[in-house]
TIGUPA-22428 format. One record per atom (N, C-alpha, C): atom name; x, z, y. Coordinates in steps of 0.02 Angstrom, whole numbers, m for minus. Example, Ala and Ser with C-alpha at 12.3 -4.5 7.8 and 13.67 -1.06 7.14 Angstrom:
<pts>
N	660	390	m284 $
CA	615	390	m225 $
C	660	390	m165 $
N	642	354	m112 $
CA	684	357	m53 $
C	645	394	2 $
</pts>
This chain:
<pts>
N	2301	m2357	m9828 $
CA	2349	m2302	m9825 $
C	2412	m2313	m9873 $
N	2466	m2301	m9851 $
CA	2533	m2313	m9898 $
C	2531	m2240	m9937 $
N	2513	m2250	m10004 $
CA	2511	m2185	m10045 $
C	2577	m2163	m10056 $
N	2631	m2205	m10070 $
CA	2701	m2188	m10082 $
C	2727	m2154	m10020 $
N	2709	m2180	m9963 $
CA	2738	m2149	m9898 $
C	2703	m2079	m9892 $
N	2634	m2075	m9907 $
CA	2602	m2013	m9899 $
C	2630	m1966	m9948 $
N	2648	m1976	m10007 $
CA	2670	m1932	m10051 $
C	2737	m1909	m10029 $
N	2777	m1956	m10002 $
CA	2847	m1931	m9978 $
C	2846	m1888	m9922 $
N	2792	m1902	m9878 $
CA	2781	m1857	m9823 $
C	2759	m1786	m9842 $
N	2719	m1784	m9904 $
CA	2691	m1713	m9928 $
C	2756	m1685	m9959 $
N	2799	m1718	m9991 $
CA	2855	m1689	m10023 $
C	2902	m1658	m9979 $
N	2911	m1690	m9923 $
CA	2952	m1664	m9866 $
C	2931	m1603	m9836 $
N	2861	m1600	m9827 $
CA	2828	m1548	m9790 $
C	2798	m1493	m9833 $
N	2806	m1502	m9903 $
CA	2767	m1458	m9949 $
C	2812	m1391	m9948 $
N	2769	m1335	m9940 $
CA	2799	m1270	m9946 $
C	2787	m1242	m10009 $
N	2835	m1209	m10037 $
CA	2825	m1175	m10104 $
C	2773	m1123	m10103 $
N	2726	m1125	m10153 $
CA	2678	m1074	m10154 $
C	2718	m1008	m10184 $
N	2693	m949	m10178 $
CA	2710	m887	m10198 $
C	2665	m858	m10255 $
N	2693	m819	m10295 $
CA	2660	m800	m10357 $
C	2667	m726	m10370 $
N	2615	m687	m10400 $
CA	2623	m625	m10418 $
C	2568	m602	m10465 $
N	2571	m544	m10496 $
CA	2521	m520	m10547 $
C	2482	m459	m10512 $
N	2419	m470	m10514 $
CA	2373	m423	m10488 $
C	2369	m364	m10542 $
N	2356	m386	m10600 $
CA	2339	m339	m10663 $
C	2387	m359	m10718 $
N	2428	m321	m10743 $
CA	2477	m334	m10794 $
C	2442	m362	m10859 $
N	2381	m335	m10871 $
CA	2339	m368	m10929 $
C	2304	m314	m10973 $
N	2258	m345	m11007 $
CA	2224	m301	m11060 $
C	2236	m337	m11125 $
N	2231	m297	m11177 $
CA	2241	m323	m11252 $
C	2176	m363	m11271 $
N	2187	m423	m11301 $
CA	2134	m460	m11322 $
C	2146	m492	m11394 $
N	2095	m493	m11437 $
CA	2104	m522	m11508 $
C	2169	m502	m11540 $
N	2171	m433	m11554 $
CA	2224	m403	m11586 $
C	2217	m412	m11662 $
N	2265	m434	m11701 $
CA	2265	m439	m11767 $
C	2337	m430	m11791 $
N	2349	m433	m11861 $
CA	2415	m429	m11888 $
C	2462	m481	m11868 $
N	2431	m541	m11854 $
CA	2465	m599	m11835 $
C	2470	m619	m11767 $
N	2430	m590	m11725 $
CA	2425	m611	m11656 $
C	2407	m557	m11603 $
N	2443	m557	m11550 $
CA	2421	m508	m11494 $
C	2417	m548	m11435 $
N	2353	m549	m11402 $
CA	2352	m590	m11339 $
C	2337	m541	m11283 $
N	2369	m559	m11224 $
CA	2359	m519	m11165 $
C	2325	m560	m11104 $
N	2268	m537	m11082 $
CA	2238	m568	m11021 $
C	2262	m537	m10961 $
N	2294	m574	m10916 $
CA	2319	m547	m10854 $
C	2287	m584	m10793 $
N	2283	m553	m10736 $
CA	2260	m585	m10676 $
C	2316	m590	m10625 $
N	2325	m654	m10611 $
CA	2377	m673	m10559 $
C	2356	m702	m10498 $
N	2397	m696	m10441 $
CA	2382	m723	m10381 $
C	2425	m782	m10367 $
N	2406	m829	m10329 $
CA	2451	m881	m10305 $
C	2433	m899	m10231 $
N	2478	m891	m10190 $
CA	2471	m905	m10122 $
C	2497	m974	m10099 $
N	2457	m1018	m10077 $
CA	2474	m1088	m10061 $
C	2481	m1084	m9985 $
N	2537	m1095	m9951 $
CA	2542	m1088	m9881 $
C	2527	m1162	m9846 $
N	2519	m1206	m9884 $
CA	2507	m1273	m9862 $
C	2436	m1284	m9838 $
N	2426	m1324	m9783 $
CA	2352	m1331	m9761 $
C	2308	m1371	m9810 $
N	2337	m1406	m9854 $
CA	2303	m1447	m9905 $
C	2300	m1409	m9976 $
N	2246	m1402	m10002 $
CA	2242	m1379	m10075 $
C	2263	m1438	m10120 $
N	2278	m1411	m10184 $
CA	2291	m1455	m10237 $
C	2235	m1455	m10290 $
N	2210	m1512	m10299 $
CA	2149	m1511	m10339 $
C	2163	m1513	m10414 $
N	2109	m1507	m10454 $
CA	2117	m1510	m10529 $
C	2149	m1577	m10544 $
N	2192	m1571	m10589 $
CA	2227	m1632	m10610 $
C	2292	m1645	m10579 $
N	2302	m1609	m10521 $
CA	2367	m1628	m10480 $
C	2420	m1582	m10507 $
N	2418	m1521	m10529 $
CA	2468	m1477	m10546 $
C	2461	m1440	m10612 $
N	2523	m1419	m10647 $
CA	2518	m1383	m10705 $
C	2568	m1328	m10686 $
N	2557	m1268	m10713 $
CA	2592	m1212	m10703 $
C	2617	m1182	m10771 $
N	2677	m1174	m10777 $
CA	2711	m1145	m10825 $
C	2748	m1079	m10816 $
N	2739	m1032	m10856 $
CA	2768	m965	m10847 $
C	2795	m936	m10903 $
N	2837	m877	m10900 $
CA	2869	m849	m10956 $
C	2867	m776	m10935 $
N	2855	m732	m10986 $
CA	2858	m666	m10976 $
C	2920	m631	m11006 $
N	2961	m602	m10964 $
CA	3025	m571	m10989 $
C	3022	m499	m10973 $
N	3048	m458	m11021 $
CA	3053	m387	m11012 $
C	3123	m367	m11029 $
N	3154	m341	m10988 $
CA	3225	m322	m10998 $
C	3270	m382	m11025 $
N	3249	m441	m10993 $
CA	3280	m509	m11014 $
C	3262	m528	m11088 $
N	3216	m501	m11113 $
CA	3192	m525	m11172 $
C	3122	m559	m11169 $
N	3125	m623	m11190 $
CA	3070	m666	m11184 $
C	3017	m639	m11232 $
N	2961	m615	m11209 $
CA	2910	m594	m11256 $
C	2847	m636	m11260 $
N	2840	m688	m11201 $
CA	2786	m732	m11206 $
C	2797	m788	m11158 $
N	2765	m842	m11164 $
CA	2766	m903	m11121 $
C	2697	m933	m11130 $
N	2681	m970	m11072 $
CA	2612	m997	m11071 $
C	2613	m1057	m11020 $
N	2560	m1092	m11019 $
CA	2550	m1147	m10973 $
C	2474	m1157	m10953 $
N	2465	m1168	m10894 $
CA	2399	m1183	m10873 $
C	2391	m1251	m10842 $
N	2362	m1301	m10871 $
CA	2363	m1365	m10852 $
C	2297	m1382	m10804 $
N	2316	m1430	m10762 $
CA	2261	m1456	m10721 $
C	2230	m1395	m10673 $
N	2282	m1364	m10642 $
CA	2258	m1304	m10596 $
C	2232	m1329	m10531 $
N	2185	m1298	m10499 $
CA	2162	m1314	m10437 $
C	2185	m1251	m10393 $
N	2228	m1271	m10338 $
CA	2249	m1217	m10300 $
C	2233	m1233	m10227 $
N	2184	m1196	m10197 $
CA	2163	m1214	m10132 $
C	2213	m1181	m10082 $
N	2209	m1201	m10018 $
CA	2254	m1174	m9964 $
C	2242	m1098	m9962 $
N	2288	m1059	m9951 $
CA	2283	m984	m9949 $
C	2291	m952	m10013 $
N	2254	m892	m10025 $
CA	2259	m851	m10077 $
C	2218	m876	m10132 $
N	2240	m878	m10193 $
CA	2200	m895	m10254 $
C	2210	m843	m10311 $
N	2167	m830	m10355 $
CA	2173	m788	m10417 $
C	2160	m829	m10472 $
N	2204	m818	m10528 $
CA	2194	m861	m10590 $
C	2206	m808	m10652 $
N	2160	m818	m10701 $
CA	2174	m789	m10761 $
C	2216	m817	m10806 $
N	2259	m778	m10833 $
CA	2307	m802	m10887 $
C	2296	m763	m10952 $
N	2291	m813	m11003 $
CA	2289	m784	m11067 $
C	2354	m801	m11105 $
N	2385	m754	m11132 $
CA	2454	m766	m11154 $
C	2465	m731	m11226 $
N	2494	m763	m11273 $
CA	2508	m742	m11337 $
C	2575	m709	m11342 $
N	2581	m647	m11361 $
CA	2652	m611	m11361 $
C	2686	m639	m11429 $
N	2752	m636	m11419 $
CA	2793	m656	m11473 $
C	2807	m587	m11512 $
N	2768	m577	m11569 $
CA	2776	m507	m11595 $
C	2844	m496	m11627 $
N	2873	m541	m11651 $
CA	2948	m538	m11673 $
C	2995	m504	m11628 $
N	2979	m510	m11559 $
CA	3026	m487	m11510 $
C	3010	m427	m11483 $
N	2955	m400	m11502 $
CA	2930	m331	m11478 $
C	2977	m274	m11502 $
N	3005	m277	m11562 $
CA	3051	m221	m11583 $
C	3115	m227	m11541 $
N	3139	m288	m11519 $
CA	3201	m289	m11473 $
C	3189	m257	m11411 $
N	3131	m269	m11383 $
CA	3107	m248	m11313 $
C	3103	m169	m11324 $
N	3070	m144	m11374 $
CA	3064	m74	m11384 $
C	3125	m35	m11388 $
N	3171	m63	m11428 $
CA	3241	m31	m11425 $
C	3276	m32	m11358 $
N	3270	m83	m11320 $
CA	3297	m86	m11255 $
C	3266	m45	m11210 $
N	3195	m29	m11211 $
CA	3159	11	m11170 $
C	3182	78	m11180 $
N	3190	105	m11245 $
CA	3210	174	m11254 $
C	3286	185	m11234 $
N	3329	137	m11245 $
CA	3398	146	m11235 $
C	3404	149	m11158 $
N	3361	113	m11123 $
CA	3362	117	m11044 $
C	3325	174	m11007 $
N	3317	227	m11055 $
CA	3287	286	m11027 $
C	3213	282	m11021 $
N	3178	240	m11063 $
CA	3106	223	m11056 $
C	3092	184	m10990 $
N	3141	146	m10976 $
CA	3120	98	m10911 $
C	3133	36	m10937 $
N	3092	m14	m10901 $
CA	3092	m85	m10919 $
C	3080	m123	m10851 $
N	3112	m188	m10847 $
CA	3096	m229	m10794 $
C	3058	m286	m10816 $
N	3002	m299	m10791 $
CA	2963	m357	m10808 $
C	2976	m416	m10756 $
N	2986	m473	m10783 $
CA	3000	m532	m10740 $
C	2962	m594	m10770 $
N	2923	m622	m10718 $
CA	2883	m682	m10736 $
C	2903	m741	m10693 $
N	2958	m780	m10718 $
CA	2968	m848	m10684 $
C	2916	m893	m10696 $
N	2902	m937	m10640 $
CA	2853	m989	m10646 $
C	2881	m1049	m10619 $
N	2857	m1107	m10660 $
CA	2872	m1173	m10645 $
C	2810	m1213	m10629 $
N	2810	m1241	m10570 $
CA	2754	m1279	m10553 $
C	2769	m1354	m10547 $
N	2725	m1397	m10580 $
CA	2741	m1472	m10580 $
C	2681	m1501	m10531 $
N	2699	m1545	m10491 $
CA	2648	m1578	m10447 $
C	2666	m1651	m10450 $
N	2615	m1695	m10428 $
CA	2640	m1768	m10430 $
C	2697	m1789	m10390 $
N	2713	m1746	m10339 $
CA	2769	m1763	m10295 $
C	2834	m1728	m10309 $
N	2824	m1669	m10336 $
CA	2883	m1632	m10345 $
C	2872	m1575	m10399 $
N	2930	m1551	m10429 $
CA	2926	m1491	m10472 $
C	2976	m1444	m10452 $
N	2957	m1376	m10452 $
CA	2996	m1329	m10424 $
C	2988	m1259	m10459 $
N	3031	m1213	m10454 $
CA	3022	m1148	m10474 $
C	3003	m1106	m10423 $
N	2955	m1060	m10437 $
CA	2936	m1005	m10394 $
C	2975	m942	m10410 $
N	2989	m908	m10353 $
CA	3032	m843	m10357 $
C	2994	m806	m10409 $
N	3029	m777	m10461 $
CA	3000	m741	m10511 $
C	2972	m671	m10482 $
N	2906	m661	m10508 $
CA	2878	m595	m10505 $
C	2915	m540	m10543 $
N	2929	m482	m10508 $
CA	2963	m427	m10546 $
C	2931	m364	m10533 $
N	2938	m322	m10592 $
CA	2904	m253	m10581 $
C	2933	m207	m10625 $
N	2949	m146	m10605 $
CA	2976	m95	m10648 $
C	2922	m54	m10684 $
N	2928	m44	m10745 $
CA	2884	0	m10781 $
C	2925	56	m10816 $
N	2885	112	m10818 $
CA	2925	176	m10850 $
C	2869	204	m10893 $
N	2894	240	m10941 $
CA	2857	284	m10984 $
C	2891	353	m10994 $
N	2853	395	m11020 $
CA	2881	461	m11030 $
C	2853	492	m11090 $
N	2866	462	m11146 $
CA	2838	475	m11211 $
C	2866	541	m11235 $
N	2932	553	m11225 $
CA	2961	613	m11248 $
C	2924	677	m11213 $
N	2916	673	m11148 $
CA	2888	722	m11114 $
C	2816	738	m11140 $
N	2779	683	m11155 $
CA	2715	690	m11175 $
C	2710	722	m11239 $
N	2761	717	m11289 $
CA	2765	747	m11355 $
C	2776	823	m11338 $
N	2826	838	m11293 $
CA	2837	909	m11276 $
C	2775	944	m11250 $
N	2738	907	m11208 $
CA	2673	940	m11178 $
C	2622	948	m11229 $
N	2617	911	m11284 $
CA	2564	921	m11329 $
C	2589	967	m11376 $
N	2656	993	m11383 $
CA	2676	1037	m11421 $
C	2689	1109	m11397 $
N	2675	1107	m11326 $
CA	2679	1182	m11296 $
C	2639	1227	m11320 $
N	2587	1214	m11355 $
CA	2539	1262	m11380 $
C	2571	1298	m11438 $
N	2630	1272	m11465 $
CA	2662	1303	m11521 $
C	2704	1367	m11493 $
N	2718	1359	m11432 $
CA	2762	1411	m11397 $
C	2718	1477	m11400 $
N	2750	1540	m11413 $
CA	2716	1600	m11408 $
C	2744	1644	m11461 $
N	2704	1701	m11474 $
CA	2720	1749	m11520 $
C	2679	1749	m11580 $
N	2709	1763	m11642 $
CA	2676	1758	m11705 $
C	2695	1815	m11744 $
N	2642	1845	m11776 $
CA	2651	1907	m11818 $
C	2638	1883	m11892 $
N	2685	1895	m11938 $
CA	2680	1881	m12005 $
C	2642	1927	m12050 $
N	2631	1912	m12109 $
CA	2599	1959	m12154 $
C	2638	2020	m12164 $
N	2607	2075	m12181 $
CA	2636	2136	m12197 $
C	2685	2137	m12254 $
N	2736	2170	m12250 $
CA	2783	2176	m12309 $
C	2809	2245	m12314 $
N	2821	2267	m12368 $
CA	2839	2333	m12389 $
C	2920	2339	m12379 $
N	2943	2388	m12353 $
CA	3011	2408	m12341 $
C	3018	2477	m12348 $
N	3085	2495	m12345 $
CA	3099	2571	m12348 $
C	3135	2591	m12285 $
N	3109	2637	m12254 $
CA	3133	2669	m12195 $
C	3138	2744	m12203 $
N	3200	2772	m12186 $
CA	3216	2835	m12201 $
C	3191	2872	m12266 $
N	3202	2827	m12318 $
CA	3185	2847	m12385 $
C	3109	2839	m12403 $
N	3072	2820	m12352 $
CA	2998	2809	m12361 $
C	2976	2737	m12368 $
N	2931	2722	m12411 $
CA	2903	2659	m12407 $
C	2852	2640	m12349 $
N	2866	2590	m12313 $
CA	2821	2580	m12252 $
C	2807	2504	m12258 $
N	2752	2488	m12222 $
CA	2729	2419	m12219 $
C	2748	2397	m12146 $
N	2780	2339	m12139 $
CA	2798	2309	m12073 $
C	2774	2247	m12062 $
N	2760	2225	m12001 $
CA	2733	2163	m11991 $
C	2782	2122	m11940 $
N	2825	2084	m11972 $
CA	2876	2055	m11934 $
C	2850	2003	m11879 $
N	2876	1996	m11822 $
CA	2858	1953	m11769 $
C	2920	1906	m11752 $
N	2897	1847	m11728 $
CA	2946	1794	m11701 $
C	2914	1770	m11638 $
N	2960	1752	m11595 $
CA	2942	1717	m11530 $
C	2963	1640	m11532 $
N	2921	1589	m11522 $
CA	2946	1521	m11517 $
C	2950	1505	m11440 $
N	3008	1479	m11423 $
CA	3013	1460	m11350 $
C	3051	1396	m11340 $
N	3041	1370	m11278 $
CA	3078	1306	m11257 $
C	3079	1252	m11305 $
N	3016	1229	m11317 $
CA	3006	1170	m11357 $
C	3035	1105	m11323 $
N	3080	1075	m11352 $
CA	3099	1005	m11323 $
C	3100	954	m11367 $
N	3091	885	m11348 $
CA	3082	826	m11384 $
C	3132	777	m11351 $
N	3167	742	m11394 $
CA	3216	684	m11368 $
C	3223	634	m11418 $
N	3241	571	m11398 $
CA	3254	518	m11450 $
C	3313	528	m11482 $
N	3314	517	m11549 $
CA	3374	517	m11592 $
C	3401	447	m11600 $
N	3408	423	m11665 $
CA	3432	354	m11684 $
C	3374	307	m11675 $
N	3388	251	m11643 $
CA	3335	205	m11626 $
C	3360	135	m11651 $
N	3318	106	m11684 $
CA	3332	36	m11713 $
C	3268	m3	m11708 $
N	3274	m67	m11732 $
CA	3213	m109	m11732 $
C	3166	m86	m11796 $
N	3194	m47	m11838 $
CA	3152	m26	m11893 $
C	3116	39	m11885 $
N	3149	88	m11851 $
CA	3121	153	m11838 $
C	3146	187	m11775 $
N	3111	231	m11749 $
CA	3128	272	m11697 $
C	3127	345	m11714 $
N	3186	374	m11707 $
CA	3182	443	m11729 $
C	3175	492	m11667 $
N	3132	541	m11677 $
CA	3118	591	m11625 $
C	3146	661	m11650 $
N	3186	687	m11602 $
CA	3223	752	m11618 $
C	3179	806	m11581 $
N	3161	863	m11611 $
CA	3127	913	m11587 $
C	3164	979	m11600 $
N	3173	1010	m11544 $
CA	3213	1070	m11539 $
C	3172	1126	m11511 $
N	3180	1188	m11543 $
CA	3139	1246	m11513 $
C	3193	1308	m11527 $
N	3183	1359	m11489 $
CA	3212	1424	m11491 $
C	3171	1471	m11525 $
N	3197	1499	m11577 $
CA	3153	1545	m11619 $
C	3188	1619	m11609 $
N	3157	1662	m11576 $
CA	3186	1735	m11561 $
C	3155	1783	m11616 $
N	3203	1826	m11640 $
CA	3181	1877	m11687 $
C	3189	1942	m11649 $
N	3128	1971	m11624 $
CA	3133	2038	m11588 $
C	3142	2098	m11633 $
N	3138	2090	m11701 $
CA	3133	2138	m11748 $
C	3202	2171	m11754 $
N	3209	2224	m11784 $
CA	3276	2259	m11795 $
C	3304	2239	m11863 $
N	3280	2189	m11899 $
CA	3302	2164	m11961 $
C	3293	2089	m11964 $
N	3337	2060	m12004 $
CA	3339	1976	m12008 $
C	3279	1956	m12041 $
N	3254	1898	m12025 $
CA	3200	1868	m12061 $
C	3226	1801	m12091 $
N	3219	1797	m12160 $
CA	3233	1729	m12186 $
C	3193	1670	m12160 $
N	3232	1613	m12150 $
CA	3195	1557	m12123 $
C	3197	1497	m12177 $
N	3137	1462	m12173 $
CA	3139	1405	m12222 $
C	3177	1345	m12191 $
N	3189	1296	m12234 $
CA	3224	1237	m12207 $
C	3172	1179	m12186 $
N	3183	1163	m12131 $
CA	3133	1117	m12100 $
C	3161	1043	m12104 $
N	3114	995	m12114 $
CA	3136	927	m12114 $
C	3078	883	m12112 $
N	3089	813	m12103 $
CA	3029	774	m12095 $
C	3052	711	m12071 $
</pts>
């Protein structure tokens, strides 16, 4: 058999595999210095022949909002004809996480995940169309929901006052309404959360308020 000729025929007739992510991943081996993510990926090989161990290497990169958070490589991968699943273990670039976090919040808590893949075989090397997925969070709404229990009417301790020349005790009331949370100043060092609420005084007299901060 003419090996060179066979390889050339395979190169001309080779169809690119397709790639995607089944499960974005679970955390593994978390420490102050390292964060690893274990993901499950699928590779579809449309060719009638499989590629055995030692034939191909798969390199990939994880980008979120165009920020490279991780890259990895799987050597000597065996890809049979048809659908295949592979486990990928990737270490995150911790130094880039603050950059992504800022971009995520500035984009309305929305991010685009992109995973471009490069496949090397004995006969050719090629890029696979990048897997892409949109991810969204709603942290500010979750904060609002957790603080809804604060809304309601409150009665303060009794205080003595004078009414029509007589000393009487009154118990002032306030109503807390419409608790809202939103993002304030955002940087790589800190993320500010602004909390706004309406306080209604149903009493016929003013109530002094303390200064709040945090």
